[in-house]
N, C-alpha and C positions, 0 to 999 in steps of 0.2 A: 472388465470397466470396458467393454463393449456393450454389457449387460445393464449395466446402473448411465449409461448413456439412454436406448432405452427407453429405462424405465423414465428417462425426467430430461428425456430431447427434448423442447419447448424449453423447456428452464431455459437449457443452456444454450439456445442457438438461438434466443430473443439477450441471454447473458452476451454474448458473439457479438453480434448487433449492435449492440449498443455503448459495447467498448470500443466497438470502432470509431462511432461515434464523437463518444467523451476524450479518447490518445488523437483522432482527426481536429477534435477543437483545440484543443487544448496548444498544438503546437501549429497550428495556421493559425491562430489570434497573433503567437509570439511571429510570426513570417510577415500576418497583414500592420500590426505595430507598427515593423519597420518601415511598408510602403506609405502607412497616412503621418508617418513622421514626430514619431511618438518618442517620444525618449526612453534608454534604459529603465530609469526613475520611476517613471508613470507608471513602465509594462509593470515592473517588478511589483509596482500597484495592486495593478491590474489584478496580477496573475497570482499574488498572495490572494487576494478577496476572497477568489473560489476553496481555499479551506478552510476560511471562516462559515461560509456557507455550510460548509461539509460541518465543522467540528457543531456550529448550532443545530447543523442537523442530528447528528446522531442521539441530541439527548433531547428533541421535542419529537422526532416523527415516530417515535416507539407513541405517547401518547397520543398522535393522532390514526395511529393505526389503532387504538382503544374505540378510540371516538367515534369511526367515522367508518373502520375495514378495508384491510384490502386493497378489493377494488377501483376504488373511487379515489382512495392514495395513491394506487397503481395510476389507474384514469388520467388522475388530475396534475401528475410529476412529469409525468412524457406530454402530456401537450404544452405544459410554459416552458418543457425545456425546448421542444421543437422550435417553440417561435420564436425563444432568446433565441435561438442559433440564427432563424433568420434573418434577423434583427439587428446583427452584429456588425455586416455589412451595410446594409442601409442607413444607421447612426451610428458615424464614425465618430463618436465624443468618449473620453479620456474615463469623464466620473459615469455617462452609461457603458459604457465595456465594464467596470469598476460592478457593477451595480449590476448587473446581468449575467458573471462570474460569483456570483454571491450565492445568488437567483437559483447560476447552471451548480455550483455547487454544493446547495441545498438541496437542492431536489434531484441531483446523479444519485447522493449519501439517499435521500430518500427513497431511492428505486430501491439502490441494491437491499437496505432492510427489509424492504416488504421481498421481493427475490430472494432474499435468504431465508429467509424464516418458509418461506413456499418450501425452500429447499431441502431444508431441513427437515419437516412435518412430511414432506416426500420421498424423504429415505429411513432406515428404518438403525441398530443396532451393529447392522450385522454388513452393511456400505456404507453407512455416512462414510465412515476414513473416504473411501472409496473415491464418491459419492464430490469433499472438499477438492479433494486433487485436483479430478476432473473439472472442475469450479476457475481451479487455483487458471489449466492451463488452458480453458476458453475465455479464460480474461486475460493472459497476459496472452494468447494468441489473439482476439482483437486490436491492442495495442497494437502490435504490429503490424498487425496488416495494416491500420490506421495509417501507419507511416508512408505506406507502398499507394496509398488510394491519390496521398499526398499527392502524387506524381501525373493524376491522370486531369490538372486543371492550369489555372492560371490563379496565384492565390490575391490579384489584385482584382479577380472577378468579384461576381458573387457565386458560381456554380460550385465552388468547395464546402458554401458554407448550406448549399442543398443538401446535397449528399447524408453530413453526419443528421439535417434537422428527419431525411426522408428513412434514414435507419433504424433513428429513435424511432420515428412512429410507427414504421415497421414492427421491429424488435419483443411489439406489444405483442399482436398479433398473435402468437402463435402459445403466448403465455398464459393471456386470458383467455379464447376459444381451447385451448386442451388442458390448464390445469387444474385439478379436480377441488376440494371441499379446500375450502373460507381452515388457513391455521387460528390457533389460539394462539396467541400474543401474549406473553409474558415477561415485563422487563425487570430487565436484573437489580437487586438492588448496588448502589456505586458503593464503595469506598470512597473515605474520604484521603487528599491528599495528601493529607501530613500523618495521614498512619501510613501510607505506602512510602514513601518514602524511609519512613524509617524502616520496615522492614527489607529496603532496598535500595539505598542510597545509591548504584554502580545504572540500575535497571533503570529507574527516573531522571537520571543526569544521561545516562546512553539515548531514550527516547525523546527528550528534551533538547540534544547535538540531532539524531536521525531525524527530525522533521527538519530541522534547517537541508540537513541535506539533500531528504527524499524534495522539498519543494522548490532548493536551484535545479536541480536536474530534471521532475517533469514538471514545470513552471515556468522554471527557464532555460531550458536547453534553445530551443529556438531561439528569441533573444538573442539569445552569449552566443549562438551560430550567424545571426545575420550581423552582429558584431566584431565577426573572429575569419567576415566574408566565406565561410561554405553555401555552397550551393545548396539550395532547396532540395534533392539527394543525397548529396552529404548527410545535411541535418537531419535526411531522415534516416539514415546509416544511424546517426549518434543517437539517436533515440531507440532508435528498433535492437541495435548490438547489446544494451542496459541490461529492456527486459529480457531477451532472449538469454545470454547473463546471466542472469534470477533467479531464469526458470531451471538452467542444467545446475548452479551450482547450489542448487536451496537445501538438496535431498545429502548428498557428501556430505555439506557444513553439517547438519541435525546427524550425518551417522558416526563425526567427529565428537556433534556435543554432549552424545548421549554414551563419554565412553572415554573421555575425559573432565578436569580442573575444567569449568565452564567459564570464568575472570582471566580465566591461561587464552585459555579460543575469539573472547571476549576481546584483548588484547591483541593475540594475531588479525583478526580479521580486519580491526580497523585501524590498528600499523598500515596491511595492507591496503585497505584500501588509500589511507591516505600519501601511502606513498605513489599508487598508481595516476592522482591527482594531481600530488605535487609536481611531478614529470610532466603532465604540459600545464604545467603553474613555469616550467623556470622553463624547459622547452617549446614555446607559445610558437601558435601558426604551422605549425606539423601533419598534415591532414593522419596520418596513419599514426604516432602515436594522441590524440587526439581519438583514434577509436579502438585504443587499446587503453587508457583509461578512464576513457565510456563505457565498456564489457569488464573491469578490473572493478572498482567502482560501483557498479547494478550488483554483478557479480555475488558482492560479495558487502553489500550497504542492504538486500532485502533480505539473505538469507541473519543477520543481525540485530532485524526486528527482530524477528522472529523467536531470535537465541536470548534476547536483550529479555522479552519475557519466558523465558523455559526460568533460562536465572531466577526472575523475582519469585516464581510459585515454587524454589527447589526451598522457600525458607517463609511457608502460608500453609497453612491449615488449604488442604482440601477444599469445600466448603467457601473459599476468601477470593482463590484460582480466580472463580467467572467475572469476581467484581474487580480486581482489580483490573484486570485485564482489559473492561473500563478504563476506568483511571491511569490506565498505559496511553490508550490509545487518548486521551483524551491533552495528556501531558504532551503528544508528538503531535498533534494538531497542535495545538500552544508554540509549539519551533513551527510547525509550519508556516503558518501565516507570518510569523517573524522572517523566515526567511528571505523569500526575494525580494525581501523594501530592503535587506542587509545586502545580496550579494548586487542586487540596482543600482545602490547605491557609490557601492568599491569599483562597478562595472566600470557605474560614468568618472573614479574621482584614479584609478589606479586604469581598466583598462579592459578589453573582457576579458583578457588572461585571469581578473582576480576572478574566474565565476568557480575558474579549479586555487587558487589557493582559497576560500574561501571551504568545498570540498573538502584538501588539502588539512583547513585551522578544526576545522571542528571534530573529524576523524582522526588527526593525532592527540590532537584534546585529548577522544573521548579513551583514546589507551591509556595514552600518559598518568590521568582519573584513577582506571581500569589497574593499574598498576600501585597507585599509593591509598587503592581501596583497599590491591592485595596485605597493605601494611596495617590494616586498621580493622581490618580481623580473618581469623584464620578460620581456615576452611573447615564444617558444620558437616558439611553432607558427604555424605564414600559415594562415588561413582553407583555401586550399584543401588542407590538412596535418590537416584536424579528421576525426578518430574519427567517423565517421554515431554522430548521437539517434536513440538506444533509446530510444523509450518506454515506461517502466515503469510501476505505480502502489506505494502507499505497503505492502501486504503480497504484496510478490515473494515468494517462496522462492528460498533460492537452487539451484534447479531450472529455475525460469522467467526469474531472473537469467541463468542461462548458456543456455539458447537465442535469449531474445534477443542476449547478445552476438556468441552465433556470427552467427543471420542477420545483424546490419549486420557483420560482419567479412567473410561473403562478400557483401554488395553491393560493403563496395569493393574487395573484391580483385575485380568483377565490374568495377566502374570501371575499376580501373585497370587492366584487360584491356582493356575497350575503347582503351582512349585511347591503351596503346601497339598496338594493330592499328590505328587509325587513323594513328600519328607514320609507322605503317611504308607503308603503300599509300599515303603523302603521295608524289610525286615531288620528288623531290632539285632543287634549281630551279640549272641550270648556274651553273661559275663562269666 
């Protein structure tokens, strides 16, 4: 792992700084919106705009990379991010913040795609799996650190907006000055959504529902915290425990995924998340329970995202897996756009605790749908035939999903070759 880090240290450090900037601006806007007197519904529209930009960029940036190149795209998107971050506190209008979030979402997605294609090109078949794992760790670490940077200033001032702007600007220096040759980018041919739904209805419904959960967690957590009367330090802890739990539970759930019927695991994980959220909905206002709920939901929703992709792949040919991952990301993005708006409306209608009620409804709905699907299709895949679980985060871009898919297909092929080799070397028993 150390060798992998030193082989691509500039990309890892750059992405770490980028994630601090992105993780900080998301939580900060939720807090600043309360200071500016924005309503919950207004802030939900602002927060959903990020996911609209992200989704749009996932389709458009690959074409942009082929037309003008990685370096120009990287520099242009990075400078735009810095400019928008500075403008947030200067122009406090809901429609301008909404437009800014669309632009920020587009730019961050574009930056991720550019950096991840560079990262893929800098690695090889032997270390690509370790590279992706380390990349995920740096992403999560950056978001967690961002929540504590939030405590260094006053949310009603300018300094906390200047910090992410500076970090984003500085993050490009090590990447642009030390990364070698520019990679050749080839976009994957997408799979039609109807074809994907026909192949795995459970995966598609699950990804749509998870989109709403992720948008609530990562877009509306700070808004919820202010409405629930949490302090800035408590809101920072709320967001950070979500990501820390996700990092620690990703691999245990993945280990189970490769050893049992995935539908049962999907149902169990979704039900656990739903019950964890339901706890804070019923017993609203207890800070300790809120943190426990955040850890349970965060620790289960991220692995569930990767689990649904793995389950869909169990019913697909290998050549269709990468295209299917892109389609599932698109479905997830549609759910993410709608999520904050629904959360904002229900919080205005019921109260802050509706945040947890919304998450509980989606997760328990997924568990029930999974149970119903088991009555519609009997298992056709044995444990030995399962596609290996590929850990992916909710912020995965089509490039990251494609690279992760390639890593685990290669791993599966290597295992199959080893088994075949062992069978050939075993002496035949005389008849």
